[in-house]
BAGU-439510 format. One line per field, with one value per residue: residue number from 1; residue in three letters; x, y, z of N, C-alpha, C in turn. Coordinates in nm, 2 decimals, m for minus. Layout:
k <- (NUM/...)
r <- (ala/...)
n_c1 <- (X/...)
n_c2 <- (Y/...)
n_c3 <- (Z/...)
ca_c1 <- (X/...)
ca_c2 <- (Y/...)
ca_c3 <- (Z/...)
c_c1 <- (X/...)
c_c2 <- (Y/...)
c_c3 <- (Z/...)
//
This chain:
k <- (1/2/3/4/5/6/7/8/9/10/11/12/13/14/15/16/17/18/19/20/21/22/23/24/25/26/27/28/29/30/31/32/33/34/35/36/37/38/39/40/41/42/43/44/45/46/47/48/49/50/51/52/53/54/55/56/57/58/59/60/61/62/63/64/65/66/67/68/69/70/71/72/73/74/75/76/77/78/79/80/81/82)
r <- (unk/unk/unk/unk/unk/unk/unk/unk/unk/unk/unk/unk/unk/unk/unk/unk/unk/unk/unk/unk/unk/unk/unk/unk/unk/unk/unk/unk/unk/unk/unk/unk/unk/unk/unk/unk/unk/unk/unk/unk/unk/unk/unk/unk/unk/unk/unk/unk/unk/unk/unk/unk/unk/unk/unk/unk/unk/unk/unk/unk/unk/unk/unk/unk/unk/unk/unk/unk/unk/unk/unk/unk/unk/unk/unk/unk/unk/unk/unk/unk/unk/unk)
n_c1 <- (6.73/6.98/6.93/6.77/6.95/7.13/6.96/6.90/7.16/7.22/7.01/7.07/7.31/7.24/7.07/7.25/7.43/7.28/7.28/7.53/7.75/7.85/8.12/8.08/8.23/8.44/8.39/8.62/8.83/8.80/9.06/9.13/9.05/8.78/8.91/8.85/8.72/8.92/9.11/8.98/8.98/9.26/9.32/9.24/8.97/8.62/8.39/8.05/7.77/7.51/7.19/7.06/6.77/6.68/6.74/6.99/7.31/7.57/7.88/7.98/8.26/8.38/8.58/8.87/8.88/8.62/8.48/8.25/8.24/8.16/8.29/8.41/8.43/8.61/8.84/8.88/8.93/9.17/9.32/9.37/9.28/9.52)
n_c2 <- (0.20/0.20/0.33/0.14/m0.07/0.06/0.11/m0.16/m0.25/m0.07/m0.13/m0.41/m0.38/m0.25/m0.44/m0.66/m0.53/m0.51/m0.77/m0.81/m0.92/m0.83/m0.86/m0.95/m0.80/m0.97/m0.98/m0.83/m0.99/m0.97/m0.83/m0.95/m1.23/m1.33/m1.31/m1.48/m1.70/m1.79/m1.86/m2.08/m2.26/m2.29/m2.43/m2.67/m2.70/m2.71/m2.49/m2.41/m2.27/m2.09/m1.97/m1.74/m1.69/m1.44/m1.43/m1.36/m1.43/m1.66/m1.84/m2.16/m2.34/m2.65/m2.84/m3.06/m3.25/m3.28/m3.09/m2.82/m2.49/m2.14/m1.94/m1.68/m1.68/m1.89/m1.77/m1.54/m1.66/m1.78/m1.57/m1.34/m1.00/m0.75)
n_c3 <- (m8.77/m8.65/m8.41/m8.29/m8.25/m8.08/m7.87/m7.79/m7.71/m7.50/m7.33/m7.28/m7.15/m6.92/m6.80/m6.76/m6.59/m6.36/m6.27/m6.17/m5.91/m5.58/m5.37/m5.04/m4.77/m4.54/m4.19/m3.96/m3.72/m3.37/m3.17/m2.92/m2.73/m2.50/m2.19/m1.97/m2.09/m2.26/m2.06/m1.94/m2.15/m2.19/m1.96/m2.02/m2.02/m2.12/m2.28/m2.18/m2.29/m2.12/m2.01/m1.78/m1.55/m1.62/m1.88/m1.95/m2.09/m2.00/m1.93/m1.85/m1.73/m1.80/m1.64/m1.69/m1.47/m1.42/m1.27/m1.26/m1.33/m1.32/m1.58/m1.53/m1.25/m1.21/m1.34/m1.18/m0.93/m0.97/m1.05/m0.85/m0.76/m0.73)
ca_c1 <- (6.79/7.09/6.87/6.72/7.07/7.18/6.87/6.92/7.29/7.21/6.92/7.14/7.41/7.16/7.02/7.36/7.49/7.19/7.31/7.66/7.76/7.96/8.17/8.06/8.36/8.44/8.42/8.75/8.82/8.84/9.19/9.16/8.93/8.74/9.02/8.80/8.70/9.06/9.18/8.92/9.03/9.40/9.33/9.19/8.83/8.53/8.29/7.91/7.69/7.39/7.11/6.99/6.63/6.65/6.78/7.13/7.40/7.70/7.94/8.04/8.38/8.38/8.73/8.91/8.85/8.47/8.42/8.18/8.25/8.14/8.42/8.47/8.46/8.74/8.94/8.90/8.99/9.31/9.39/9.31/9.33/9.64)
ca_c2 <- (0.07/0.23/0.36/0.01/m0.15/0.13/0.08/m0.30/m0.25/0.00/m0.21/m0.53/m0.34/m0.22/m0.57/m0.73/m0.47/m0.55/m0.91/m0.83/m0.94/m0.76/m0.95/m0.90/m0.80/m1.05/m0.90/m0.85/m1.06/m0.88/m0.85/m1.03/m1.31/m1.31/m1.37/m1.59/m1.81/m1.83/m1.92/m2.21/m2.35/m2.31/m2.52/m2.80/m2.71/m2.68/m2.39/m2.45/m2.15/m2.10/m1.84/m1.74/m1.67/m1.31/m1.45/m1.32/m1.54/m1.68/m1.96/m2.25/m2.41/m2.79/m2.88/m3.20/m3.33/m3.29/m2.98/m2.72/m2.36/m2.03/m1.90/m1.57/m1.73/m1.96/m1.68/m1.46/m1.74/m1.81/m1.44/m1.24/m0.87/m0.70)
ca_c3 <- (m8.74/m8.56/m8.28/m8.24/m8.20/m7.97/m7.76/m7.74/m7.64/m7.37/m7.24/m7.24/m7.05/m6.80/m6.75/m6.71/m6.47/m6.24/m6.23/m6.11/m5.76/m5.51/m5.26/m4.90/m4.69/m4.42/m4.07/m3.89/m3.59/m3.26/m3.13/m2.80/m2.69/m2.36/m2.11/m1.89/m2.18/m2.30/m1.95/m1.93/m2.26/m2.16/m1.85/m2.08/m2.01/m2.24/m2.24/m2.20/m2.28/m2.05/m1.98/m1.64/m1.55/m1.69/m2.02/m1.97/m2.12/m1.93/m1.97/m1.75/m1.77/m1.75/m1.63/m1.71/m1.36/m1.41/m1.20/m1.35/m1.26/m1.41/m1.63/m1.46/m1.12/m1.22/m1.37/m1.06/m0.82/m1.00/m1.08/m0.76/m0.78/m0.64)
c_c1 <- (6.91/7.04/6.82/6.84/7.13/7.09/6.89/7.05/7.28/7.12/6.99/7.24/7.35/7.12/7.14/7.43/7.41/7.22/7.45/7.66/7.87/8.00/8.15/8.19/8.34/8.47/8.56/8.73/8.86/8.98/9.22/9.03/8.90/8.84/8.97/8.77/8.83/9.13/9.12/8.97/9.18/9.42/9.28/9.04/8.75/8.42/8.15/7.83/7.56/7.32/7.05/6.84/6.59/6.68/6.92/7.22/7.52/7.75/8.00/8.16/8.37/8.52/8.75/8.87/8.70/8.40/8.36/8.18/8.23/8.27/8.48/8.50/8.59/8.86/8.98/8.97/9.13/9.39/9.33/9.37/9.43/9.61)
c_c2 <- (0.09/0.26/0.23/m0.07/m0.08/0.11/m0.06/m0.31/m0.19/m0.08/m0.34/m0.50/m0.32/m0.35/m0.65/m0.67/m0.49/m0.69/m0.92/m0.85/m0.87/m0.85/m0.88/m0.91/m0.89/m0.96/m0.93/m0.91/m0.95/m0.92/m0.95/m1.10/m1.28/m1.38/m1.49/m1.71/m1.87/m1.91/m2.06/m2.30/m2.38/m2.42/m2.66/m2.81/m2.69/m2.58/m2.44/m2.32/m2.18/m1.97/m1.85/m1.70/m1.54/m1.32/m1.40/m1.44/m1.54/m1.81/m2.03/m2.31/m2.55/m2.83/m3.03/m3.30/m3.34/m3.18/m2.88/m2.59/m2.25/m1.97/m1.79/m1.60/m1.80/m1.86/m1.59/m1.53/m1.76/m1.68/m1.33/m1.10/m0.83/m0.58)
c_c3 <- (m8.64/m8.42/m8.22/m8.18/m8.08/m7.85/m7.70/m7.66/m7.51/m7.28/m7.19/m7.14/m6.92/m6.73/m6.69/m6.59/m6.34/m6.19/m6.17/m5.96/m5.70/m5.39/m5.13/m4.82/m4.57/m4.30/m4.01/m3.76/m3.48/m3.21/m3.02/m2.76/m2.55/m2.28/m2.02/m1.97/m2.22/m2.19/m1.93/m2.03/m2.24/m2.05/m1.90/m2.06/m2.13/m2.19/m2.27/m2.18/m2.21/m2.05/m1.85/m1.66/m1.62/m1.84/m2.06/m1.99/m2.03/m1.97/m1.85/m1.81/m1.71/m1.76/m1.65/m1.60/m1.33/m1.33/m1.30/m1.27/m1.36/m1.45/m1.56/m1.32/m1.12/m1.25/m1.25/m0.95/m0.84/m1.04/m0.98/m0.79/m0.68/m0.56)
//
């Protein structure tokens, strides 16, 4: 009888331990956003993601005045290299 109770307790513990959940860690945010995207948003623009013919992704910035310009082109035109 004791072996039967011990077997049931061990089996029950094994079954219940299989049901336990582990919390998935949340990924950490990257320290700095894309500077061109952030600059577009800072200018009051909205980002629009696109893909070129090769399938490469890029973003256009739609400015408050209605102009549409590729985000890095806008950033470079307003931040020329020294």
